[in-house]
C-alpha positions in Angstrom: 84.9 94.5 78.9 87.1 93.0 81.7 85.8 93.1 85.2 86.8 92.0 88.7 85.1 91.5 92.1 86.0 93.8 95.0 84.2 95.3 98.0 81.9 98.2 97.2 81.6 100.9 99.8 78.2 101.9 98.6 76.7 98.4 98.1 78.3 97.2 101.4 79.4 93.9 100.0 81.6 92.4 97.2 80.3 93.3 93.7 81.6 93.0 90.2 83.3 96.1 88.9 83.9 97.0 85.3 87.5 98.0 84.4 87.0 101.2 82.5 90.7 102.1 82.1 94.1 100.6 82.8 97.5 102.2 82.9 100.8 100.5 83.8 104.4 101.6 84.4 107.4 99.4 84.9 111.0 100.3 85.9 114.2 98.3 86.1 116.1 99.0 89.3 119.9 99.1 89.2 121.9 99.7 92.3 124.9 102.1 91.7 127.1 103.5 94.5 124.3 103.0 97.1 121.7 104.7 94.9 118.8 103.3 93.0 118.4 104.4 89.4 115.3 103.8 87.4 115.7 102.6 83.8 113.1 101.4 81.3 112.0 97.9 82.3 113.1 95.3 79.8 111.6 92.3 81.6 114.9 90.6 82.1 115.3 87.5 84.3 117.1 88.0 87.7 116.7 91.8 87.6 115.1 93.8 90.4 112.2 95.8 89.1 108.9 97.4 90.1 105.6 97.6 88.3 102.6 99.8 89.0 99.2 99.2 87.5 96.4 101.7 87.9 92.8 100.7 87.1 89.6 102.8 87.0 86.8 100.6 88.2 83.0 101.2 88.2 80.6 99.1 90.3 78.1 97.2 88.1 75.5 97.6 90.8 75.6 101.2 92.1 78.0 102.7 89.5 80.3 104.0 92.2 83.8 104.7 90.9 87.1 103.4 92.5 90.7 103.7 91.7 92.9 100.6 92.1 96.6 100.7 92.5 98.5 97.4 92.3 102.2 97.2 92.9 105.0 94.6 92.6 107.8 95.7 95.0 111.4 96.3 94.1 112.4 93.1 96.0 110.4 90.8 93.6 112.3 89.2 90.7 110.6 89.4 87.3 108.5 86.4 86.5 106.3 87.2 83.5 103.2 85.3 84.6 103.5 85.7 88.4 100.5 87.8 89.6 100.1 86.8 93.2 102.9 89.2 94.4 100.7 92.2 93.6 99.8 94.5 96.5 96.4 96.3 96.0 95.3 99.6 97.4 92.0 101.3 96.7 91.0 105.0 96.6 88.8 105.7 98.5 89.9 103.0 101.0 87.6 100.0 101.2 85.2 100.1 104.2 85.0 96.3 104.7 85.0 94.4 107.9 88.6 95.5 108.7 87.7 99.1 108.7 85.4 101.3 110.9 83.0 103.8 109.6 82.8 107.2 111.4 79.4 107.7 113.1 77.7 111.0 113.0 77.2 112.7 116.4 75.1 115.9 116.3 75.2 117.1 119.9 78.8 116.4 121.2 81.2 119.3 121.4 83.7 119.9 118.5 86.7 118.8 120.5 85.2 115.5 121.2 84.1 115.1 117.6 87.6 115.8 116.4 89.2 113.3 118.8 86.6 110.7 117.8 87.3 111.2 114.1 91.0 110.9 114.7 90.5 107.7 116.6 88.6 106.1 113.7 91.3 107.3 111.2 94.2 106.0 113.3 92.3 102.6 113.8 91.8 102.2 110.0 95.4 103.2 109.3 96.7 100.5 111.8 98.2 103.1 114.2 97.1 101.1 117.3 99.2 102.9 119.9 98.0 106.4 118.8 94.4 105.0 118.6 94.5 103.7 122.1 95.9 107.0 123.4 93.0 108.7 121.6 90.5 106.4 123.3 91.8 107.4 126.7 91.8 111.1 125.7 88.2 110.9 124.6 87.2 109.1 127.7 88.7 111.8 129.9 87.1 114.5 127.8 83.7 112.8 128.4 84.4 112.8 132.1 85.3 116.5 132.1 82.0 117.5 130.4 80.2 115.7 133.2 81.7 118.0 135.8 84.5 115.9 137.1 87.2 118.6 136.8 87.7 118.6 140.6 89.8 115.4 140.2 93.2 115.4 138.6 93.5 111.8 137.5 91.3 109.9 135.1 90.7 107.3 137.7 89.4 110.0 140.0 87.2 111.5 137.3 85.7 108.1 136.7 84.9 107.8 140.4 83.1 111.2 140.4 81.2 109.9 137.3 80.2 106.9 139.4 79.2 108.9 142.5 77.1 111.3 140.5 75.2 108.5 138.8 75.8 109.6 135.3 76.2 106.0 134.2 75.4 102.7 136.0 78.2 101.6 138.4 79.1 98.4 136.6 79.7 100.4 133.4 81.9 102.9 135.2 83.9 100.1 136.7 84.3 98.6 133.2 85.6 101.9 131.8 88.7 101.5 134.0 89.8 99.0 131.4 89.8 101.7 128.7 91.9 103.9 131.0 94.4 101.1 131.4 94.7 100.5 127.6 95.5 104.1 127.1 97.9 104.3 130.0 99.8 101.2 128.9 100.1 102.6 125.3 101.3 106.0 126.4 103.7 105.0 129.2 104.9 101.5 128.3 104.3 101.6 124.5 102.2 98.4 124.8 100.2 97.8 121.7 96.6 96.6 122.2 95.1 94.2 119.7 92.8 95.3 116.9 89.9 93.6 118.6 90.5 95.3 121.9 90.5 98.7 120.2 87.4 97.9 118.2 85.5 97.0 121.4 86.9 100.1 123.1 85.6 102.3 120.3 82.2 100.7 120.3 82.0 101.3 124.0 82.8 105.0 123.6 80.2 105.3 120.8 77.5 103.8 123.0 78.5 106.2 125.9 78.3 109.2 123.5 74.9 108.0 122.3 73.6 107.5 125.9 75.0 110.8 127.4 74.4 113.1 124.5 72.6 111.8 121.4 69.6 110.3 123.2 68.7 113.5 124.9 69.3 115.5 121.7 67.0 113.3 119.7 64.3 113.5 122.4 64.5 117.3 122.6 64.6 117.5 118.8 61.4 115.4 118.4 59.6 117.3 121.2 60.3 120.5 119.4 58.8 119.1 116.3 55.5 118.4 118.1 53.6 121.6 117.5 51.1 121.0 120.3 49.7 123.7 122.6 
């Protein structure tokens, strides 16, 4: 049986997947009075067409199933043996190096957890401006839970965070960069790079772990010690 090598979310690397089932559709696209009308594809030269191929794949390592959708866009002219123009999408999406995996936080408040999840989703979807605004929103939310509500601006909240020694001073000073990234996206529609967003998210994850998760784990483990 035919197989192909793709990234496996469960195995965390590229593995061979058996193609269990394949289904394809093809449509000839004719422009008529500004509208596109689909007709049965006859594989004619110099005709605009689109083809969709669906494959059901199963990893030969962990047996996790994946749906693959490959598509030749309308703009491509039919060339019977031309395969490199296919665009591939996978369901569920591949969690390779270009994607971030949501981390599980047990002790943060629901609003923070929701914002964090939306940050990861927007990052993986390539919505960089929305992602950067989310980064700023989560940073401000963290400040508010640390009793900085006396200050109106995020810059002021970070100063309170610094004065009350919730985090080391050099870290607080560095967090101003995350504030700037969010402000530039919201007010100037400046798009940060993918790497800038990735680093910003990792910083927020480390702060959430330090401020909330570490204490939660310590308390949880202390409670498990049934000592008198």
